[in-house]
PyMOL Python script that loads the backbone (N, CA, C, O; Angstrom):
from pymol import cmd

cmd.read_pdbstr("""\
ATOM      1  N   UNK A   1     -98.167 -14.741  23.536  1.00  0.00           N
ATOM      2  CA  UNK A   1     -97.455 -13.927  22.150  1.00  0.00           C
ATOM      3  C   UNK A   1     -96.318 -14.540  21.644  1.00  0.00           C
ATOM      4  O   UNK A   1     -95.398 -15.108  22.232  1.00  0.00           O
ATOM      5  N   UNK A   2     -96.502 -14.358  20.565  1.00  0.00           N
ATOM      6  CA  UNK A   2     -95.164 -14.983  19.507  1.00  0.00           C
ATOM      7  C   UNK A   2     -94.634 -13.825  19.043  1.00  0.00           C
ATOM      8  O   UNK A   2     -95.175 -12.995  18.313  1.00  0.00           O
ATOM      9  N   UNK A   3     -93.048 -13.815  19.720  1.00  0.00           N
ATOM     10  CA  UNK A   3     -91.937 -12.730  19.277  1.00  0.00           C
ATOM     11  C   UNK A   3     -91.438 -13.057  18.006  1.00  0.00           C
ATOM     12  O   UNK A   3     -91.348 -14.179  17.507  1.00  0.00           O
ATOM     13  N   UNK A   4     -91.071 -11.789  17.448  1.00  0.00           N
ATOM     14  CA  UNK A   4     -90.583 -11.974  15.826  1.00  0.00           C
ATOM     15  C   UNK A   4     -88.957 -12.149  16.411  1.00  0.00           C
ATOM     16  O   UNK A   4     -88.390 -11.539  17.317  1.00  0.00           O
ATOM     17  N   UNK A   5     -88.446 -13.278  15.472  1.00  0.00           N
ATOM     18  CA  UNK A   5     -86.988 -13.149  15.822  1.00  0.00           C
ATOM     19  C   UNK A   5     -86.176 -12.196  14.853  1.00  0.00           C
ATOM     20  O   UNK A   5     -86.980 -11.490  14.245  1.00  0.00           O
ATOM     21  N   UNK A   6     -85.086 -11.970  14.554  1.00  0.00           N
ATOM     22  CA  UNK A   6     -84.052 -10.958  14.137  1.00  0.00           C
ATOM     23  C   UNK A   6     -84.233 -11.613  12.643  1.00  0.00           C
ATOM     24  O   UNK A   6     -84.255 -10.933  11.618  1.00  0.00           O
ATOM     25  N   UNK A   7     -84.361 -13.073  12.682  1.00  0.00           N
ATOM     26  CA  UNK A   7     -84.503 -13.664  11.323  1.00  0.00           C
ATOM     27  C   UNK A   7     -85.733 -13.081  10.567  1.00  0.00           C
ATOM     28  O   UNK A   7     -85.738 -12.403   9.539  1.00  0.00           O
ATOM     29  N   UNK A   8     -86.801 -13.524  11.352  1.00  0.00           N
ATOM     30  CA  UNK A   8     -88.274 -12.784  10.793  1.00  0.00           C
ATOM     31  C   UNK A   8     -88.393 -11.431  10.393  1.00  0.00           C
ATOM     32  O   UNK A   8     -88.970 -11.043   9.377  1.00  0.00           O
ATOM     33  N   UNK A   9     -87.704 -10.588  11.413  1.00  0.00           N
ATOM     34  CA  UNK A   9     -87.456  -8.982  10.852  1.00  0.00           C
ATOM     35  C   UNK A   9     -86.718  -8.937   9.355  1.00  0.00           C
ATOM     36  O   UNK A   9     -87.098  -8.175   8.466  1.00  0.00           O
ATOM     37  N   UNK A  10     -85.651  -9.831   9.220  1.00  0.00           N
ATOM     38  CA  UNK A  10     -84.995  -9.627   8.231  1.00  0.00           C
ATOM     39  C   UNK A  10     -85.770 -10.055   6.968  1.00  0.00           C
ATOM     40  O   UNK A  10     -85.670  -9.512   5.867  1.00  0.00           O
ATOM     41  N   UNK A  11     -86.568 -11.118   7.285  1.00  0.00           N
ATOM     42  CA  UNK A  11     -87.348 -11.857   6.135  1.00  0.00           C
ATOM     43  C   UNK A  11     -88.475 -10.784   5.936  1.00  0.00           C
ATOM     44  O   UNK A  11     -89.076 -11.143   4.923  1.00  0.00           O
ATOM     45  N   UNK A  12     -88.916  -9.899   6.313  1.00  0.00           N
ATOM     46  CA  UNK A  12     -89.861  -9.310   6.468  1.00  0.00           C
ATOM     47  C   UNK A  12     -89.295  -7.885   5.656  1.00  0.00           C
ATOM     48  O   UNK A  12     -89.894  -7.320   4.741  1.00  0.00           O
ATOM     49  N   UNK A  13     -88.139  -7.523   6.178  1.00  0.00           N
ATOM     50  CA  UNK A  13     -87.688  -6.542   5.489  1.00  0.00           C
ATOM     51  C   UNK A  13     -87.385  -6.527   3.775  1.00  0.00           C
ATOM     52  O   UNK A  13     -87.611  -5.662   2.930  1.00  0.00           O
ATOM     53  N   UNK A  14     -86.760  -7.914   3.678  1.00  0.00           N
ATOM     54  CA  UNK A  14     -86.163  -8.263   2.489  1.00  0.00           C
ATOM     55  C   UNK A  14     -87.742  -8.434   1.799  1.00  0.00           C
ATOM     56  O   UNK A  14     -87.704  -7.979   0.656  1.00  0.00           O
ATOM     57  N   UNK A  15     -88.790  -8.831   2.067  1.00  0.00           N
ATOM     58  CA  UNK A  15     -89.860  -8.887   1.445  1.00  0.00           C
ATOM     59  C   UNK A  15     -90.872  -7.536   1.063  1.00  0.00           C
ATOM     60  O   UNK A  15     -91.850  -7.410   0.326  1.00  0.00           O
ATOM     61  N   UNK A  16     -90.268  -6.796   1.774  1.00  0.00           N
ATOM     62  CA  UNK A  16     -90.819  -5.377   1.680  1.00  0.00           C
ATOM     63  C   UNK A  16     -90.032  -4.875   0.457  1.00  0.00           C
ATOM     64  O   UNK A  16     -90.578  -4.288  -0.476  1.00  0.00           O
ATOM     65  N   UNK A  17     -88.777  -5.129   0.515  1.00  0.00           N
ATOM     66  CA  UNK A  17     -87.798  -4.483  -0.528  1.00  0.00           C
ATOM     67  C   UNK A  17     -87.979  -4.907  -1.978  1.00  0.00           C
ATOM     68  O   UNK A  17     -87.827  -4.076  -2.872  1.00  0.00           O
ATOM     69  N   UNK A  18     -88.288  -6.137  -2.236  1.00  0.00           N
ATOM     70  CA  UNK A  18     -88.534  -6.707  -3.289  1.00  0.00           C
ATOM     71  C   UNK A  18     -89.767  -7.015  -3.943  1.00  0.00           C
ATOM     72  O   UNK A  18     -89.909  -7.539  -5.048  1.00  0.00           O
ATOM     73  N   UNK A  19     -90.815  -6.555  -2.981  1.00  0.00           N
ATOM     74  CA  UNK A  19     -92.223  -7.093  -3.541  1.00  0.00           C
ATOM     75  C   UNK A  19     -93.056  -5.364  -3.268  1.00  0.00           C
ATOM     76  O   UNK A  19     -93.407  -5.066  -2.127  1.00  0.00           O
ATOM     77  N   UNK A  20     -93.222  -4.632  -4.139  1.00  0.00           N
ATOM     78  CA  UNK A  20     -94.033  -3.598  -4.051  1.00  0.00           C
ATOM     79  C   UNK A  20     -95.140  -3.628  -3.334  1.00  0.00           C
ATOM     80  O   UNK A  20     -96.092  -4.340  -3.652  1.00  0.00           O
ATOM     81  N   UNK A  21     -95.132  -2.853  -2.282  1.00  0.00           N
ATOM     82  CA  UNK A  21     -96.597  -2.882  -1.467  1.00  0.00           C
ATOM     83  C   UNK A  21     -97.099  -1.406  -1.484  1.00  0.00           C
ATOM     84  O   UNK A  21     -96.398  -0.417  -1.268  1.00  0.00           O
ATOM     85  N   UNK A  22     -98.549  -1.425  -1.802  1.00  0.00           N
ATOM     86  CA  UNK A  22     -99.166   0.012  -1.266  1.00  0.00           C
ATOM     87  C   UNK A  22     -98.787   0.517  -0.226  1.00  0.00           C
ATOM     88  O   UNK A  22     -98.417  -0.171   0.725  1.00  0.00           O
ATOM     89  N   UNK A  23     -98.808   1.888  -0.212  1.00  0.00           N
ATOM     90  CA  UNK A  23     -98.256   2.867   0.824  1.00  0.00           C
ATOM     91  C   UNK A  23     -98.619   2.645   2.020  1.00  0.00           C
ATOM     92  O   UNK A  23     -97.853   2.783   2.974  1.00  0.00           O
ATOM     93  N   UNK A  24     -99.752   2.298   2.112  1.00  0.00           N
ATOM     94  CA  UNK A  24    -100.195   2.002   3.656  1.00  0.00           C
ATOM     95  C   UNK A  24     -99.770   0.777   4.053  1.00  0.00           C
ATOM     96  O   UNK A  24     -99.217   0.872   5.149  1.00  0.00           O
ATOM     97  N   UNK A  25     -99.795  -0.560   3.552  1.00  0.00           N
ATOM     98  CA  UNK A  25     -98.917  -1.664   3.817  1.00  0.00           C
ATOM     99  C   UNK A  25     -97.472  -1.354   3.935  1.00  0.00           C
ATOM    100  O   UNK A  25     -96.950  -2.061   4.797  1.00  0.00           O
ATOM    101  N   UNK A  26     -96.812  -0.696   3.473  1.00  0.00           N
ATOM    102  CA  UNK A  26     -95.251  -0.324   3.723  1.00  0.00           C
ATOM    103  C   UNK A  26     -94.990   0.389   5.217  1.00  0.00           C
ATOM    104  O   UNK A  26     -94.103   0.051   6.000  1.00  0.00           O
ATOM    105  N   UNK A  27     -96.176   1.679   5.472  1.00  0.00           N
ATOM    106  CA  UNK A  27     -96.076   2.117   6.858  1.00  0.00           C
ATOM    107  C   UNK A  27     -96.341   1.039   7.803  1.00  0.00           C
ATOM    108  O   UNK A  27     -95.636   0.854   8.795  1.00  0.00           O
ATOM    109  N   UNK A  28     -97.423   0.278   7.484  1.00  0.00           N
ATOM    110  CA  UNK A  28     -97.727  -0.305   8.366  1.00  0.00           C
ATOM    111  C   UNK A  28     -96.499  -1.699   8.884  1.00  0.00           C
ATOM    112  O   UNK A  28     -96.283  -2.128  10.018  1.00  0.00           O
ATOM    113  N   UNK A  29     -95.848  -2.143   7.488  1.00  0.00           N
ATOM    114  CA  UNK A  29     -94.929  -3.067   7.893  1.00  0.00           C
ATOM    115  C   UNK A  29     -93.705  -2.190   8.274  1.00  0.00           C
ATOM    116  O   UNK A  29     -92.960  -2.857   8.992  1.00  0.00           O
ATOM    117  N   UNK A  30     -93.288  -1.108   8.085  1.00  0.00           N
ATOM    118  CA  UNK A  30     -92.310  -0.264   8.733  1.00  0.00           C
ATOM    119  C   UNK A  30     -92.769  -0.150  10.530  1.00  0.00           C
ATOM    120  O   UNK A  30     -92.054  -0.537  11.454  1.00  0.00           O
ATOM    121  N   UNK A  31     -93.812   0.334  10.629  1.00  0.00           N
ATOM    122  CA  UNK A  31     -94.096   0.507  12.037  1.00  0.00           C
ATOM    123  C   UNK A  31     -93.977  -0.869  12.778  1.00  0.00           C
ATOM    124  O   UNK A  31     -93.390  -0.989  13.854  1.00  0.00           O
ATOM    125  N   UNK A  32     -94.635  -1.977  12.053  1.00  0.00           N
ATOM    126  CA  UNK A  32     -94.545  -3.513  12.942  1.00  0.00           C
ATOM    127  C   UNK A  32     -93.041  -3.687  13.078  1.00  0.00           C
ATOM    128  O   UNK A  32     -92.696  -4.118  14.178  1.00  0.00           O
ATOM    129  N   UNK A  33     -92.278  -3.497  12.391  1.00  0.00           N
ATOM    130  CA  UNK A  33     -90.654  -3.793  12.105  1.00  0.00           C
ATOM    131  C   UNK A  33     -90.058  -2.952  13.338  1.00  0.00           C
ATOM    132  O   UNK A  33     -89.194  -3.407  14.088  1.00  0.00           O
ATOM    133  N   UNK A  34     -90.625  -1.662  13.457  1.00  0.00           N
ATOM    134  CA  UNK A  34     -89.871  -0.818  14.554  1.00  0.00           C
ATOM    135  C   UNK A  34     -90.343  -1.259  15.735  1.00  0.00           C
ATOM    136  O   UNK A  34     -89.471  -1.443  16.585  1.00  0.00           O
ATOM    137  N   UNK A  35     -91.628  -1.520  16.101  1.00  0.00           N
ATOM    138  CA  UNK A  35     -91.970  -2.134  17.322  1.00  0.00           C
ATOM    139  C   UNK A  35     -91.556  -3.253  17.513  1.00  0.00           C
ATOM    140  O   UNK A  35     -91.432  -3.465  18.719  1.00  0.00           O
ATOM    141  N   UNK A  36     -91.262  -4.135  16.858  1.00  0.00           N
ATOM    142  CA  UNK A  36     -90.623  -5.483  16.784  1.00  0.00           C
ATOM    143  C   UNK A  36     -89.131  -5.277  17.500  1.00  0.00           C
ATOM    144  O   UNK A  36     -88.738  -5.984  18.428  1.00  0.00           O
ATOM    145  N   UNK A  37     -88.433  -4.276  16.957  1.00  0.00           N
ATOM    146  CA  UNK A  37     -86.873  -3.852  17.553  1.00  0.00           C
ATOM    147  C   UNK A  37     -86.978  -3.291  18.763  1.00  0.00           C
ATOM    148  O   UNK A  37     -86.111  -3.437  19.625  1.00  0.00           O
ATOM    149  N   UNK A  38     -88.101  -2.568  18.937  1.00  0.00           N
ATOM    150  CA  UNK A  38     -88.074  -2.001  20.508  1.00  0.00           C
ATOM    151  C   UNK A  38     -88.386  -2.928  21.689  1.00  0.00           C
ATOM    152  O   UNK A  38     -87.892  -2.941  22.816  1.00  0.00           O
ATOM    153  N   UNK A  39     -89.410  -3.763  21.095  1.00  0.00           N
ATOM    154  CA  UNK A  39     -89.869  -4.818  22.185  1.00  0.00           C
ATOM    155  C   UNK A  39     -88.408  -6.062  22.213  1.00  0.00           C
ATOM    156  O   UNK A  39     -88.260  -6.680  23.267  1.00  0.00           O
ATOM    157  N   UNK A  40     -87.690  -6.269  21.366  1.00  0.00           N
ATOM    158  CA  UNK A  40     -86.643  -7.005  21.484  1.00  0.00           C
ATOM    159  C   UNK A  40     -85.565  -6.275  22.722  1.00  0.00           C
ATOM    160  O   UNK A  40     -85.057  -6.789  23.718  1.00  0.00           O
ATOM    161  N   UNK A  41     -85.477  -4.868  22.174  1.00  0.00           N
ATOM    162  CA  UNK A  41     -84.506  -4.204  23.310  1.00  0.00           C
ATOM    163  C   UNK A  41     -85.189  -4.037  24.515  1.00  0.00           C
ATOM    164  O   UNK A  41     -84.432  -3.806  25.458  1.00  0.00           O
ATOM    165  N   UNK A  42     -86.554  -4.084  24.829  1.00  0.00           N
ATOM    166  CA  UNK A  42     -86.713  -4.050  26.246  1.00  0.00           C
ATOM    167  C   UNK A  42     -86.647  -5.396  26.974  1.00  0.00           C
ATOM    168  O   UNK A  42     -86.564  -5.552  28.193  1.00  0.00           O
ATOM    169  N   UNK A  43     -86.705  -6.492  25.877  1.00  0.00           N
ATOM    170  CA  UNK A  43     -86.816  -7.852  26.665  1.00  0.00           C
ATOM    171  C   UNK A  43     -85.213  -8.391  26.876  1.00  0.00           C
ATOM    172  O   UNK A  43     -84.805  -9.117  27.783  1.00  0.00           O
ATOM    173  N   UNK A  44     -84.572  -7.908  25.951  1.00  0.00           N
ATOM    174  CA  UNK A  44     -83.152  -8.152  26.037  1.00  0.00           C
ATOM    175  C   UNK A  44     -82.289  -7.637  27.525  1.00  0.00           C
ATOM    176  O   UNK A  44     -81.572  -8.320  28.256  1.00  0.00           O
ATOM    177  N   UNK A  45     -82.682  -6.118  27.643  1.00  0.00           N
ATOM    178  CA  UNK A  45     -82.126  -5.081  28.467  1.00  0.00           C
ATOM    179  C   UNK A  45     -83.067  -5.776  29.562  1.00  0.00           C
ATOM    180  O   UNK A  45     -82.247  -5.754  30.480  1.00  0.00           O
ATOM    181  N   UNK A  46     -83.967  -6.253  30.008  1.00  0.00           N
ATOM    182  CA  UNK A  46     -84.491  -6.809  31.334  1.00  0.00           C
ATOM    183  C   UNK A  46     -84.133  -8.180  31.643  1.00  0.00           C
ATOM    184  O   UNK A  46     -84.435  -8.785  32.672  1.00  0.00           O
ATOM    185  N   UNK A  47     -83.370  -8.672  30.528  1.00  0.00           N
ATOM    186  CA  UNK A  47     -82.786 -10.175  30.597  1.00  0.00           C
ATOM    187  C   UNK A  47     -81.525  -9.666  31.469  1.00  0.00           C
ATOM    188  O   UNK A  47     -81.276  -9.986  32.632  1.00  0.00           O
ATOM    189  N   UNK A  48     -80.775  -8.780  30.616  1.00  0.00           N
ATOM    190  CA  UNK A  48     -79.482  -8.391  31.312  1.00  0.00           C
ATOM    191  C   UNK A  48     -79.518  -7.770  32.761  1.00  0.00           C
ATOM    192  O   UNK A  48     -78.559  -7.861  33.527  1.00  0.00           O
ATOM    193  N   UNK A  49     -80.764  -7.096  33.095  1.00  0.00           N
ATOM    194  CA  UNK A  49     -80.859  -6.575  34.596  1.00  0.00           C
ATOM    195  C   UNK A  49     -80.901  -7.485  35.330  1.00  0.00           C
ATOM    196  O   UNK A  49     -80.728  -7.215  36.518  1.00  0.00           O
ATOM    197  N   UNK A  50     -81.169  -9.071  34.912  1.00  0.00           N
ATOM    198  CA  UNK A  50     -81.747  -9.831  35.875  1.00  0.00           C
ATOM    199  C   UNK A  50     -80.000 -10.812  36.128  1.00  0.00           C
ATOM    200  O   UNK A  50     -79.885 -11.807  36.845  1.00  0.00           O
ATOM    201  N   UNK A  51     -79.064 -10.278  35.467  1.00  0.00           N
ATOM    202  CA  UNK A  51     -77.772 -11.122  35.614  1.00  0.00           C
ATOM    203  C   UNK A  51     -77.057 -10.469  36.648  1.00  0.00           C
ATOM    204  O   UNK A  51     -76.947  -9.267  36.891  1.00  0.00           O
ATOM    205  N   UNK A  52     -76.478 -11.700  37.349  1.00  0.00           N
ATOM    206  CA  UNK A  52     -75.609 -11.224  38.522  1.00  0.00           C
ATOM    207  C   UNK A  52     -74.087 -10.859  38.338  1.00  0.00           C
ATOM    208  O   UNK A  52     -73.682 -11.418  37.319  1.00  0.00           O
ATOM    209  N   UNK A  53     -73.204 -10.202  38.886  1.00  0.00           N
ATOM    210  CA  UNK A  53     -71.640  -9.966  38.479  1.00  0.00           C
ATOM    211  C   UNK A  53     -71.068 -11.144  37.826  1.00  0.00           C
ATOM    212  O   UNK A  53     -70.459 -11.079  36.758  1.00  0.00           O
ATOM    213  N   UNK A  54     -71.296 -12.345  38.557  1.00  0.00           N
ATOM    214  CA  UNK A  54     -70.359 -13.411  37.997  1.00  0.00           C
ATOM    215  C   UNK A  54     -70.803 -13.935  36.447  1.00  0.00           C
ATOM    216  O   UNK A  54     -70.053 -14.351  35.564  1.00  0.00           O
ATOM    217  N   UNK A  55     -71.972 -13.808  36.422  1.00  0.00           N
ATOM    218  CA  UNK A  55     -72.815 -14.165  34.766  1.00  0.00           C
ATOM    219  C   UNK A  55     -72.135 -12.761  33.841  1.00  0.00           C
ATOM    220  O   UNK A  55     -71.755 -12.958  32.687  1.00  0.00           O
ATOM    221  N   UNK A  56     -72.044 -11.525  34.396  1.00  0.00           N
ATOM    222  CA  UNK A  56     -72.043 -10.265  33.593  1.00  0.00           C
ATOM    223  C   UNK A  56     -70.489 -10.786  33.168  1.00  0.00           C
ATOM    224  O   UNK A  56     -70.221 -10.891  31.971  1.00  0.00           O
ATOM    225  N   UNK A  57     -69.375 -11.140  34.299  1.00  0.00           N
ATOM    226  CA  UNK A  57     -68.199 -11.182  33.666  1.00  0.00           C
ATOM    227  C   UNK A  57     -68.290 -12.204  32.812  1.00  0.00           C
ATOM    228  O   UNK A  57     -67.842 -12.001  31.684  1.00  0.00           O
ATOM    229  N   UNK A  58     -68.875 -13.524  33.114  1.00  0.00           N
ATOM    230  CA  UNK A  58     -68.578 -14.375  31.989  1.00  0.00           C
ATOM    231  C   UNK A  58     -68.828 -14.069  30.411  1.00  0.00           C
ATOM    232  O   UNK A  58     -68.268 -14.671  29.495  1.00  0.00           O
ATOM    233  N   UNK A  59     -69.773 -13.020  30.268  1.00  0.00           N
ATOM    234  CA  UNK A  59     -70.190 -12.494  28.527  1.00  0.00           C
ATOM    235  C   UNK A  59     -69.475 -11.265  28.666  1.00  0.00           C
ATOM    236  O   UNK A  59     -69.797 -10.348  27.910  1.00  0.00           O
ATOM    237  N   UNK A  60     -68.488 -11.067  29.564  1.00  0.00           N
ATOM    238  CA  UNK A  60     -67.352  -9.974  29.367  1.00  0.00           C
ATOM    239  C   UNK A  60     -67.958  -8.400  29.463  1.00  0.00           C
ATOM    240  O   UNK A  60     -67.458  -7.469  28.831  1.00  0.00           O
ATOM    241  N   UNK A  61     -69.082  -8.267  30.334  1.00  0.00           N
ATOM    242  CA  UNK A  61     -69.516  -7.044  30.531  1.00  0.00           C
ATOM    243  C   UNK A  61     -69.417  -6.572  31.752  1.00  0.00           C
ATOM    244  O   UNK A  61     -69.780  -7.272  32.697  1.00  0.00           O
ATOM    245  N   UNK A  62     -69.012  -5.562  31.905  1.00  0.00           N
ATOM    246  CA  UNK A  62     -68.902  -5.065  33.392  1.00  0.00           C
ATOM    247  C   UNK A  62     -70.271  -4.533  33.886  1.00  0.00           C
ATOM    248  O   UNK A  62     -71.175  -4.262  33.096  1.00  0.00           O
ATOM    249  N   UNK A  63     -70.394  -4.386  35.341  1.00  0.00           N
ATOM    250  CA  UNK A  63     -71.971  -4.023  36.159  1.00  0.00           C
ATOM    251  C   UNK A  63     -71.972  -2.786  35.849  1.00  0.00           C
ATOM    252  O   UNK A  63     -73.122  -2.453  36.132  1.00  0.00           O
ATOM    253  N   UNK A  64     -71.378  -1.763  35.404  1.00  0.00           N
ATOM    254  CA  UNK A  64     -71.410  -0.591  34.914  1.00  0.00           C
ATOM    255  C   UNK A  64     -71.809  -0.506  33.760  1.00  0.00           C
ATOM    256  O   UNK A  64     -72.629   0.370  33.488  1.00  0.00           O
ATOM    257  N   UNK A  65     -71.337  -1.397  32.762  1.00  0.00           N
ATOM    258  CA  UNK A  65     -72.042  -1.210  31.445  1.00  0.00           C
ATOM    259  C   UNK A  65     -73.141  -1.601  31.249  1.00  0.00           C
ATOM    260  O   UNK A  65     -73.957  -1.114  30.467  1.00  0.00           O
ATOM    261  N   UNK A  66     -73.330  -2.912  32.233  1.00  0.00           N
ATOM    262  CA  UNK A  66     -74.712  -3.334  32.141  1.00  0.00           C
ATOM    263  C   UNK A  66     -75.665  -2.045  32.695  1.00  0.00           C
ATOM    264  O   UNK A  66     -76.427  -1.473  31.915  1.00  0.00           O
ATOM    265  N   UNK A  67     -75.562  -1.689  33.956  1.00  0.00           N
ATOM    266  CA  UNK A  67     -76.691  -0.696  34.475  1.00  0.00           C
ATOM    267  C   UNK A  67     -76.610   0.334  33.279  1.00  0.00           C
ATOM    268  O   UNK A  67     -77.693   0.740  32.857  1.00  0.00           O
ATOM    269  N   UNK A  68     -75.693   0.710  32.803  1.00  0.00           N
ATOM    270  CA  UNK A  68     -75.875   1.926  31.851  1.00  0.00           C
ATOM    271  C   UNK A  68     -76.634   1.329  30.596  1.00  0.00           C
ATOM    272  O   UNK A  68     -77.451   2.121  30.124  1.00  0.00           O
ATOM    273  N   UNK A  69     -76.546   0.117  29.957  1.00  0.00           N
ATOM    274  CA  UNK A  69     -77.415  -0.416  29.024  1.00  0.00           C
ATOM    275  C   UNK A  69     -78.936  -0.627  29.467  1.00  0.00           C
ATOM    276  O   UNK A  69     -79.890  -0.374  28.731  1.00  0.00           O
ATOM    277  N   UNK A  70     -79.018  -1.043  30.557  1.00  0.00           N
ATOM    278  CA  UNK A  70     -80.353  -1.125  30.975  1.00  0.00           C
ATOM    279  C   UNK A  70     -81.220   0.236  31.252  1.00  0.00           C
ATOM    280  O   UNK A  70     -82.395   0.431  30.944  1.00  0.00           O
ATOM    281  N   UNK A  71     -80.547   0.896  31.749  1.00  0.00           N
ATOM    282  CA  UNK A  71     -81.243   2.270  32.025  1.00  0.00           C
ATOM    283  C   UNK A  71     -81.620   3.002  30.484  1.00  0.00           C
ATOM    284  O   UNK A  71     -82.465   3.888  30.358  1.00  0.00           O
ATOM    285  N   UNK A  72     -81.018   2.577  29.651  1.00  0.00           N
ATOM    286  CA  UNK A  72     -81.629   3.095  28.326  1.00  0.00           C
ATOM    287  C   UNK A  72     -82.930   3.139  27.995  1.00  0.00           C
ATOM    288  O   UNK A  72     -83.603   2.193  28.406  1.00  0.00           O
ATOM    289  N   UNK A  73     -83.552   4.085  27.279  1.00  0.00           N
ATOM    290  CA  UNK A  73     -85.039   4.312  26.921  1.00  0.00           C
ATOM    291  C   UNK A  73     -84.602   3.237  25.649  1.00  0.00           C
ATOM    292  O   UNK A  73     -83.521   3.121  25.072  1.00  0.00           O
ATOM    293  N   UNK A  74     -86.094   2.391  25.429  1.00  0.00           N
ATOM    294  CA  UNK A  74     -86.227   1.456  24.358  1.00  0.00           C
ATOM    295  C   UNK A  74     -86.082   1.920  22.919  1.00  0.00           C
ATOM    296  O   UNK A  74     -86.209   1.187  21.938  1.00  0.00           O
ATOM    297  N   UNK A  75     -85.848   2.994  22.903  1.00  0.00           N
ATOM    298  CA  UNK A  75     -85.694   3.914  21.681  1.00  0.00           C
ATOM    299  C   UNK A  75     -84.436   3.921  21.507  1.00  0.00           C
ATOM    300  O   UNK A  75     -83.990   3.356  20.508  1.00  0.00           O
ATOM    301  N   UNK A  76     -83.598   4.529  22.387  1.00  0.00           N
ATOM    302  CA  UNK A  76     -81.907   4.431  22.349  1.00  0.00           C
ATOM    303  C   UNK A  76     -81.180   3.027  21.949  1.00  0.00           C
ATOM    304  O   UNK A  76     -81.177   1.938  22.522  1.00  0.00           O
ATOM    305  N   UNK A  77     -80.551   3.488  20.715  1.00  0.00           N
ATOM    306  CA  UNK A  77     -79.672   2.002  20.582  1.00  0.00           C
ATOM    307  C   UNK A  77     -78.472   1.869  21.719  1.00  0.00           C
ATOM    308  O   UNK A  77     -77.761   0.865  21.750  1.00  0.00           O
TER     309      UNK A  77
END
""", "prot")
cmd.dss("prot")
cmd.show_as("cartoon", "prot")
cmd.util.cbc("prot")
cmd.orient("prot")
């Protein structure tokens, strides 16, 4: 499965803002962008959960902060 990158998401947002689309297409694009953001959160939080304490320290995140982030639902920022 191909994942949209942040760059792709930005490009789609730019396209939607600068080229009027039918309402249904706007809704579909908005929904697709939202699902993409949620998917990215799920994947990055899973990756964060796999890091050990030494790797967390390398990136400047405490184990407690990492745990709090991992426990968030995908719709929470």
